[in-house]
Each structure stands twice: as C-alpha cells, then as structure tokens.
C-alpha positions in Angstrom: 52.4 -4.7 -176.8 50.8 -6.0 -179.9 47.0 -6.1 -179.6 43.8 -6.2 -181.4 40.4 -4.7 -180.8 37.5 -6.7 -182.2 34.5 -4.4 -183.0 35.3 -0.6 -183.9 32.1 1.1 -183.1 32.1 3.8 -180.4 33.8 1.7 -177.6 36.2 -0.2 -180.0 37.4 2.8 -182.1 38.0 4.9 -179.0 39.9 2.0 -177.2 42.1 1.2 -180.3 43.1 4.9 -180.8 43.8 5.3 -177.0 45.8 2.2 -176.7 48.0 3.2 -179.7 48.5 6.7 -178.0 49.8 4.7 -175.0 52.5 3.2 -177.2 50.9 -0.2 -178.1 50.8 -1.7 -181.6 47.2 -1.9 -182.4 44.9 -3.3 -185.2 41.2 -2.6 -185.0 38.9 -5.2 -186.7 35.3 -4.6 -187.9 33.0 -6.2 -190.5 31.8 -2.7 -191.6 34.1 -1.9 -194.6 33.0 1.7 -194.8 33.7 2.2 -191.1 37.1 0.7 -191.5 38.0 2.9 -194.4 36.8 6.1 -192.5 38.9 5.0 -189.4 41.9 4.1 -191.5 41.8 7.6 -193.0 42.0 9.1 -189.6 38.2 10.2 -189.5 36.0 9.1 -186.8 32.6 8.0 -188.0 30.9 9.7 -185.0 31.6 12.8 -183.0 33.8 12.4 -180.0 36.3 15.1 -178.9 40.0 14.3 -179.4 39.3 11.0 -181.3 40.1 12.2 -184.8 43.4 13.7 -183.5 44.4 10.4 -181.9 43.5 8.4 -184.9 45.6 10.5 -187.2 48.5 10.4 -184.7 48.2 6.6 -184.3 48.2 6.0 -188.0 50.9 8.4 -188.9 53.2 6.6 -186.1 52.4 3.1 -187.6 51.1 1.9 -184.3 47.3 1.9 -185.4 45.8 0.3 -188.3 42.4 -1.0 -189.2 41.1 -4.1 -191.2 38.0 -6.0 -192.1 40.1 -9.3 -191.8 39.9 -11.1 -188.5 43.0 -13.0 -189.4 44.9 -9.7 -189.0 44.5 -10.0 -185.3 46.5 -13.2 -185.3 49.8 -12.7 -183.3 48.5 -10.3 -181.0 49.1 -10.9 -177.2 45.8 -9.3 -176.2 42.5 -9.2 -177.9 39.9 -6.8 -176.7 36.3 -7.7 -177.5 34.4 -4.5 -177.9 31.3 -5.4 -180.0 27.9 -4.1 -179.3 25.1 -5.7 -177.2 21.8 -4.0 -178.1 18.4 -5.2 -176.8 16.9 -8.2 -178.5 14.1 -7.2 -180.9 10.8 -7.0 -179.0 12.4 -7.5 -175.5 14.7 -6.1 -172.8 17.4 -8.8 -172.7 20.8 -8.1 -174.3 21.3 -9.5 -177.6 24.6 -11.4 -177.7 24.8 -12.4 -181.4 27.6 -10.0 -182.1 29.6 -11.3 -179.1 29.1 -14.8 -180.1 30.1 -14.1 -183.7 33.2 -12.2 -182.7 34.5 -15.1 -180.5 33.6 -17.6 -183.1 35.6 -15.7 -185.8 38.6 -14.9 -183.5 38.7 -18.7 -182.1 41.0 -20.1 -184.8 43.5 -17.2 -184.3 44.0 -17.6 -180.6 47.2 -19.1 -179.3 48.3 -20.5 -175.9 49.2 -17.5 -173.7 46.9 -15.0 -175.5 44.4 -13.0 -173.4 41.0 -12.3 -174.6 39.7 -9.3 -172.7 36.0 -8.6 -172.8 34.9 -5.0 -172.8 31.4 -5.3 -174.1 28.6 -4.8 -171.6 27.2 -8.3 -171.1 24.7 -10.2 -168.8 26.4 -11.7 -165.7 27.5 -15.4 -166.5 28.4 -14.6 -170.2 32.1 -14.6 -169.5 32.1 -18.1 -168.0 30.6 -19.4 -171.3 33.2 -17.7 -173.4 36.0 -18.9 -171.1 34.8 -22.5 -171.9 34.7 -21.9 -175.6 38.2 -20.8 -175.9 39.7 -23.0 -173.4 41.1 -25.5 -176.1 43.1 -22.7 -177.7 45.1 -22.2 -174.6 44.2 -18.5 -174.4 42.8 -17.0 -171.2 39.8 -14.9 -170.7 39.7 -11.7 -168.6 36.7 -9.3 -168.3 37.7 -5.7 -168.4 34.5 -3.6 -168.5 34.4 0.0 -169.9 33.3 3.0 -168.0 33.3 5.7 -170.7 31.2 8.8 -170.9 30.3 10.0 -174.3 32.1 13.3 -174.8 34.9 12.2 -172.4 35.7 8.8 -173.8 39.2 9.5 -174.8 40.0 11.1 -171.4 38.2 8.2 -169.6 40.3 5.5 -171.5 43.7 7.2 -171.1 43.1 8.3 -167.4 40.4 6.0 -166.1 39.1 6.5 -162.6 39.4 2.7 -162.1 40.5 -0.4 -164.1 38.5 -3.6 -163.2 39.8 -6.9 -164.4 37.9 -10.1 -163.8 39.8 -13.4 -164.1 39.6 -17.0 -163.1 41.0 -17.9 -159.7 44.0 -19.9 -161.0 47.5 -19.4 -162.4 46.3 -18.4 -165.9 43.9 -15.9 -164.5 46.8 -14.4 -162.4 48.9 -14.2 -165.5 46.1 -12.6 -167.5 45.7 -9.9 -164.8 49.5 -9.2 -165.0 49.3 -8.9 -168.9 46.5 -6.2 -168.4 48.6 -4.4 -165.8 51.3 -4.1 -168.6 48.6 -2.9 -170.9 47.6 -0.1 -168.6 50.9 0.7 -167.3 50.7 4.4 -168.1 47.4 5.0 -166.3 48.5 2.8 -163.4 51.7 5.0 -163.2 49.4 8.1 -162.9 47.5 6.5 -160.0 44.4 4.8 -161.5 43.3 2.0 -159.2 43.6 -1.6 -160.5 40.9 -4.0 -159.1 41.2 -7.8 -159.8 38.0 -9.6 -159.3 36.3 -12.9 -160.4 34.7 -12.8 -163.9 31.0 -12.5 -162.6 31.9 -9.6 -160.3 33.6 -7.7 -163.2 30.6 -8.3 -165.4 28.2 -7.0 -162.6 30.2 -3.8 -162.0 29.2 -2.3 -165.3 25.5 -3.2 -165.0 25.5 -2.1 -161.3 27.2 1.1 -162.0 24.7 2.1 -164.7 21.8 0.9 -162.6 23.0 3.2 -159.7 23.5 6.2 -162.0 20.1 5.9 -163.7 18.5 5.6 -160.2 20.2 8.6 -159.0 19.0 10.6 -162.0 15.4 9.3 -161.8 15.3 10.0 -158.1 15.9 13.7 -158.6 13.3 13.6 -161.5 10.9 12.0 -159.1 11.5 14.8 -156.7 10.9 17.2 -159.5 7.4 15.7 -159.9 6.7 16.5 -156.3 8.3 19.9 -156.4 6.0 20.9 -159.3 2.9 20.3 -157.3 4.2 21.5 -154.0 5.5 24.9 -155.6 9.1 24.0 -154.6 12.3 24.4 -156.6 14.0 21.1 -157.4 17.4 22.9 -158.4 17.6 24.3 -154.8 16.6 20.9 -153.4 19.5 19.2 -155.4 21.9 21.8 -154.2 21.0 21.2 -150.6 21.1 17.4 -151.0 24.4 17.6 -152.8 26.1 19.1 -149.7 25.6 15.8 -148.0 28.8 14.0 -148.6 27.0 10.7 -148.7 24.9 11.8 -151.6 27.0 14.3 -153.6 25.8 16.8 -156.3 26.9 15.1 -159.5 23.9 13.6 -161.5 21.3 15.4 -159.3 20.2 17.5 -162.2 16.5 17.2 -162.9 15.3 17.5 -166.5 13.9 15.5 -169.3 15.9 12.5 -168.2 18.7 10.2 -169.6 19.0 8.6 -173.0 21.7 7.3 -175.3 22.8 3.9 -176.6 23.9 2.5 -173.1 22.1 3.6 -170.0 18.4 2.9 -171.0 19.2 -0.6 -172.6 21.7 -1.5 -170.0 19.3 -1.1 -167.0 16.7 -3.1 -168.9 19.1 -5.9 -169.7 20.3 -5.9 -166.1 16.8 -6.3 -164.9 16.0 -9.0 -167.5 19.1 -11.0 -166.4 18.1 -10.7 -162.8 14.7 -12.2 -163.8 16.5 -15.0 -165.5 18.4 -15.7 -162.4 15.3 -15.8 -160.3 16.0 -12.5 -158.5 14.0 -10.1 -160.5 12.5 -8.7 -157.3 15.9 -7.4 -156.2 15.9 -4.9 -159.1 12.2 -4.4 -159.4 12.8 -0.6 -158.8 14.7 -0.4 -162.0 11.3 -0.7 -163.9 10.1 2.5 -162.0 13.4 4.2 -162.7 12.7 3.6 -166.4 9.2 4.8 -166.1 10.1 8.0 -164.2 12.7 8.7 -167.0 10.2 8.4 -169.7 7.6 10.4 -167.9 9.8 13.5 -167.8 9.7 13.6 -171.7 5.8 13.6 -171.4 6.1 16.6 -168.8 8.4 18.7 -171.2 5.8 18.3 -174.0 3.0 19.2 -171.6 4.9 22.3 -170.5 5.1 23.5 -174.0 1.4 22.9 -174.7 0.4 24.6 -171.5 2.7 27.6 -172.2 1.2 28.0 -175.6 -2.3 28.1 -174.3 -3.3 24.5 -174.6 -2.6 24.3 -178.4 0.6 23.8 -180.3 -0.9 23.2 -183.7 0.7 25.4 -186.3 3.0 27.0 -183.7 6.7 27.3 -184.7 8.7 25.7 -181.9 12.7 25.9 -181.8 14.0 22.8 -180.3 17.7 23.4 -179.2 19.4 20.1 -179.2 19.1 16.6 -180.9 21.9 14.6 -179.3 21.1 12.8 -176.0 23.8 14.9 -174.3 26.4 17.6 -175.2 29.7 16.8 -176.7 28.2 13.9 -178.7 26.3 13.2 -181.9 24.5 10.2 -180.5 20.7 10.3 -181.0 20.0 6.8 -179.8 17.0 7.0 -177.4 17.5 10.8 -177.3 15.0 12.5 -175.0 15.7 15.7 -177.0 14.5 14.1 -180.3 11.6 12.3 -178.5 10.2 15.7 -177.3 10.6 17.1 -180.9 8.9 14.1 -182.5 6.0 14.4 -180.1 5.5 18.1 -180.6 5.5 17.5 -184.3 2.9 14.7 -183.8 0.7 17.4 -182.2 0.9 19.6 -185.3 3.6 22.0 -184.2 6.1 23.4 -186.8 9.2 22.1 -185.2 12.7 23.3 -186.1 15.6 21.3 -184.5 19.2 22.5 -184.3 22.3 21.0 -182.9 26.1 21.6 -183.4 26.9 18.0 -183.9 24.0 15.6 -184.4 21.9 17.1 -187.2 23.0 14.7 -189.8 21.9 11.8 -187.7 18.8 13.4 -186.7 17.7 14.1 -190.3 18.4 10.6 -191.3 16.3 9.1 -188.4 13.5 11.8 -188.4 13.1 13.3 -191.9 9.6 14.6 -190.8 11.1 17.3 -188.6 12.4 20.8 -189.6 16.1 21.5 -189.2 18.3 24.4 -189.0 22.1 24.3 -189.3 22.5 27.5 -187.2 21.0 28.2 -183.9 19.7 31.7 -184.7 17.9 30.3 -187.8 16.0 27.9 -185.5 15.0 30.7 -183.2 13.9 33.0 -185.9 10.0 33.6 -185.7 9.7 30.9 -183.0 6.6 31.0 -180.8 8.4 29.0 -178.1 12.0 27.8 -177.5 12.7 24.4 -175.9 16.2 23.7 -174.7 16.7 19.9 -174.5 20.5 19.4 -174.9 22.6 21.6 -172.6 25.3 22.5 -175.2 27.4 25.6 -174.1 25.9 27.4 -177.3 22.5 27.3 -175.6 23.2 27.4 -171.9 25.9 30.1 -171.7 26.4 31.7 -175.2 22.7 32.5 -175.8 21.4 35.5 -173.9 17.8 36.3 -173.4 18.2 39.6 -175.1 19.8 38.1 -178.3 17.0 35.5 -178.4 14.3 38.0 -178.0 15.3 39.9 -181.1 14.7 36.6 -183.1 11.7 35.0 -181.8 8.0 35.8 -182.3 7.0 34.7 -178.7 9.1 35.0 -175.6 8.4 31.5 -174.1 11.2 29.3 -173.2 11.0 25.8 -171.7 14.2 24.7 -170.1 14.3 21.0 -170.2 17.6 20.8 -168.6 17.4 23.5 -166.0 20.5 24.9 -167.4 19.4 28.6 -168.0 19.5 31.4 -165.5 15.8 31.5 -164.8 15.9 35.0 -163.2 17.7 36.5 -166.1 15.4 35.1 -168.6 12.3 36.3 -166.6 13.9 39.7 -166.0 14.2 40.0 -169.8 10.5 39.6 -170.3 10.5 35.8 -171.0 7.9 33.4 -169.7 10.3 30.8 -168.3 9.3 27.2 -167.3 11.8 24.7 -165.9 11.5 21.1 -164.8 10.4 20.9 -161.2 10.7 24.6 -160.7 8.0 27.1 -159.8 
C-alpha cells in the first residue's frame, strides 16, 4: 500500500521505517530539512535500537523515502499524522499548533477514499474537529494511537500488543477500519488484537494508558516514602505485591521516577482536558501522581547530601546516566539530569556519563562536567549516583572494579538496580530509594 507519514520525529520516523519493513511504499514528510537529509541517508537523528538498520533497508529497497514537500504525500491511500503535541508554553494543556498546521498543509492533497490516520497524542475531542475539516475532500479520518516504548519502538510498531482504530459509526468509518486492517495485515496475522472504537474512545485510550502507568509508578514511589521512615524495604514490598495477579510486578520499581517527552506532559494534558470538560475532579489524583514523581528527585539529591555528611560543595560526584531511561538518548524531562543539575547547583563537581545521551546532555546543560567513558567519570569520585539503569552500570560494573577508581565508597542507587548486599559486602556505603 502507498502511504505517507506526516511528521518524522521520534514517532513518525519509527512508523515510516517500520511500515516500509512490512512491505508498504512509504514517504515521510517533515519541515525540518536537516532531519530529512539525515533520515534519507539512513541515519536516525536520535538513538533507537534497530531503527538505522530499518531505514537503510527501506531506502535500499526503494520502499522508503523522505521529503520536505507535503505535495509528495499526494496519491497515498493512507496518511499517518505523527507530529508532536508538546505542552503549551506556561501551561499544562497540549499544544495543537503542529497538528493544525499538518492538517492544513495536507488538506489540498487529500482525495475521496483516502484515510487520514491520526497517531499523535491529542486531547479527546480533537479528532472530531479534524474530521469536520477534511470532510469536503472526501477523505475519512481514523484515530490510531501509538503505544511505543522508547528503546523498544521498532518492536512495538512491527509486533504491537494491540492496535486501536477509532472511526465514525458509518460506512466510511467501516471502510477506513478495513484499510487499516490491510495496513497492519502482518501483525494481525501474528496475533496482535485489532480493536475498533469510536473516535473519542481511541483518543482516550492513549491518555488513559499513560495516566494508569504513571499512577502505578508513583504509587510504588509513595510506598518508598513510607518504607524509608518505617525502616522497610520497598523492593521486597514490590516483589510481594507483584505476585498478586491483579497487580503484577511490571512498573513497580521504586526510584527517582519517570520522565521523557511523553509521560509527564501527557498526564498533565490529560488532566487539563478533563478540567476543560468540567470533570477535573475525576483525575485530580494525577496532580499528586506528578508531585510524588518530582519529590523522588528531591529525595535522591538529599540522599547524596546526607551520605557526604551534609555538604556536597567541592565534592566530585559521578552521575551514571543522562537519558531518562536506558536504550534511549532522550533527555526530555530526564530525572537523571535533573538530579545532576541540582547537585551542581549545590556546588558539587558533577561528572555525568551515558552511553547514548551525552551529546544531547552537553547541549542542554553545558555547566555540567562530562566523561565519555564510565571509568573516567568514576575516577576520584567522592560519591557515585546511578540514575539511569543501563546494563553498563547495573550489571557490568562490579563494586570491586569501582572501588579501584573512586576516592570515596559511597553509592546512591537511584533506580534500585544494584545488588545492595554485594556492594555493602565490598565496603561501600549503599543507599537505595525506599530501602533501609
């Protein structure tokens, strides 16, 4: 099938490459010429496992190309809308300027029978407005939210755990759903569920999923706050809770909290839209979810200060991690960098290292120190803070090896990813999040 992807940021670039790998003829459209040049040469402008390989394969096959000209999308049977929806400046609501601009630019090139499939995360009610705007073209709107995990985005696109398609309750909507069944024929054949809903429900699925995930993470971090004062261990608590099949163990990892370009801004936008609909009280708990998440960063900084005798001024602190999660170079709202910046603000000599995100971190926070190699960051450190759970830190770094590099054997485990007993046995002062 011939298709276009409008917007080639993180979501769009992955979707375009994945669709080409499934055999479709894809053109990716973006206004950023530098990004288009990079993608067209087979190089992803951000770190995502397997993406560069898929780009090169798609371009070599002739099934994938990129352009800055929206008119190159003309003739596609399906147009995927994948532009960003950041927070509005100075507020929590979603900024829909890029969505509006993309629809406006694409409008002259839509034909009767085309399907415009929205993938951007938008407030509920947005799709109905877009459907009205494109009605005169004869094209049909469907809403097909994404559920990608950074670091697993290629996998999640090619073998999704579910495909949700929101359409209008009429013949055109039914036809649009059938077209998307054809688009996703390969994952459907592999057993991925295909759920057809109305437009509003499809919009809500993404926001509700992120709200639930954020709530689960903040719940265990709230338990960590209690565990710390009660002399309990939140990791054992999480293990016990996780055996309850109604709860499950995934995302019950206490630490310095979530970040990234989606979860924080999406739950704020979700709550803001609920307020606009007069149902803000229904999701009032999300404000506390957000507050708990931010408090854990405060706690990590305080653990460092306490471990160094109440003063970090002039102390060398190795911060292991800059990305908000492993297998990513994304530093947007990164708890790891937030902790590093706060320690630098207290006068510490902070040295940050990360296997993927250093270039982004250097550009955003030039005031911090950086080391390209892990061991260079550890050398002569008075304390070590693990804030992104890369395998390079959680499994490949042994307490004995680290002890031969540092000045002080103090480790703050901001992700509860180290073997506390092993580090303590090696003579380290170990502090976890919500652990005795």
